[in-house]
C-alpha positions in Angstrom: 0.0 0.0 0.0 2.8 2.4 0.9 4.7 1.9 -2.4 1.5 2.3 -4.4 0.7 5.5 -2.6 4.2 6.8 -3.3 3.9 5.8 -7.0 0.7 7.9 -7.1 1.7 10.9 -5.0 4.9 11.8 -6.9 3.3 12.3 -10.3 0.3 13.9 -8.6 2.6 16.4 -6.8 4.5 17.2 -10.0 1.2 17.9 -11.9 -0.1 20.0 -9.0 3.0 22.2 -8.9 3.2 22.6 -12.6 -0.4 23.6 -12.9 -0.4 25.6 -9.6 -3.3 23.5 -8.4 -3.6 23.9 -4.7 -6.1 21.2 -4.2 -3.9 18.6 -5.9 -0.9 19.9 -3.9 -2.9 19.5 -0.7 -4.0 16.0 -1.7 -0.4 15.1 -2.4 0.7 16.4 1.0 -2.1 14.5 2.8 -1.2 11.3 1.0 2.5 11.7 2.1 1.3 12.3 5.7 -0.8 9.2 5.5 2.2 7.2 4.1 4.3 8.4 7.0 1.6 7.6 9.5 1.1 4.0 8.4 4.9 3.6 8.2 5.2 4.6 11.9 2.2 2.8 13.3 2.4 -0.5 11.3 6.2 -1.0 11.8 6.8 -4.1 13.8 8.9 -3.9 16.9 9.9 -7.5 17.2 11.9 -7.1 20.4 9.2 -5.4 22.2 6.6 -8.0 21.2 9.0 -10.8 22.0 9.8 -9.5 25.4 6.2 -8.9 26.3 5.3 -12.4 25.2 7.1 -13.7 28.3 4.9 -14.0 31.3 5.5 -15.5 34.7 2.2 -17.3 34.5 2.9 -18.9 31.1 4.6 -22.0 32.5 8.1 -20.3 32.6 9.6 -19.9 36.0 11.0 -16.5 37.0 14.7 -17.4 36.5 14.0 -18.7 33.0 11.9 -15.6 32.3 14.7 -13.4 33.4 17.2 -15.2 31.2 14.9 -15.2 28.2 14.3 -11.5 28.4 18.0 -10.8 29.1 19.0 -12.8 26.0 16.4 -11.0 23.9 16.8 -7.4 25.1 20.2 -7.1 26.9 22.7 -9.6 25.5 23.3 -7.5 22.3 25.3 -4.9 24.3 26.0 -6.7 27.6 26.8 -10.1 26.1 25.3 -13.4 27.2 27.6 -13.5 30.3 27.1 -9.8 31.1 30.7 -8.9 30.3 30.6 -7.8 26.6 30.3 -4.0 27.1 29.3 -2.8 23.6 28.1 0.8 23.1 29.3 1.7 26.6 27.4 -1.1 28.3 28.8 -1.9 31.8 30.1 -5.2 32.9 27.2 -6.5 34.8 29.3 -9.0 36.8 31.2 -6.1 38.4 28.1 -4.0 39.3 28.0 -2.5 42.8 24.4 -1.3 42.4 21.7 -2.5 44.8 18.7 -4.5 43.6 16.5 -1.4 43.6 19.1 0.7 41.8 19.3 -1.9 39.1 15.5 -1.8 38.7 15.7 2.0 38.4 18.4 1.8 35.7 16.5 -0.8 33.8 13.3 1.1 34.0 14.7 4.6 33.3 17.7 3.8 31.2 21.2 5.3 31.6 23.6 6.9 29.1 23.0 5.0 25.8 20.8 2.3 27.4 17.2 2.8 26.6 14.4 2.8 29.2 12.4 -0.4 29.5 9.5 1.0 31.6 7.2 0.9 28.6 8.6 -2.4 27.3 8.7 -4.6 30.4 6.4 -5.1 33.3 7.6 -4.7 36.9 7.6 -8.6 37.2 9.7 -8.9 34.1 12.2 -6.3 35.3 12.4 -8.1 38.6 13.1 -11.4 36.8 15.8 -9.7 34.7 17.5 -8.1 37.7 17.4 -11.4 39.6 19.0 -13.1 36.6 21.7 -10.4 36.3 22.5 -10.9 40.0 23.1 -14.6 39.3 25.8 -13.7 36.7 28.3 -12.7 39.4 
């Protein structure tokens, strides 16, 4: 749909500007806004969906839940053992933060790390932090 709309809007905009037709120019603009809108709202965010697909009540115990979410969301920068340190990520095995401080960092983000408060539930964050504490 997006490609078809772009194929229509480009010639429409050219004709609108050559003929100084404000209605066609406005129509072209609205179609471009529509294309942008469906691009933003229909884009899949696989990581977010994947992480939210894990629930404590779904037959997965909390430690396995924490490991699964860590592997999905955190291992790219922190590594599967918590020591990788890409993009400024800290070595999680050397962390001196308390449990609550880790929850706060996970929830709010820090430096280049994104905030997970809108991605993970409190239970999921607790599971991840408990898993991280096992890495030491």
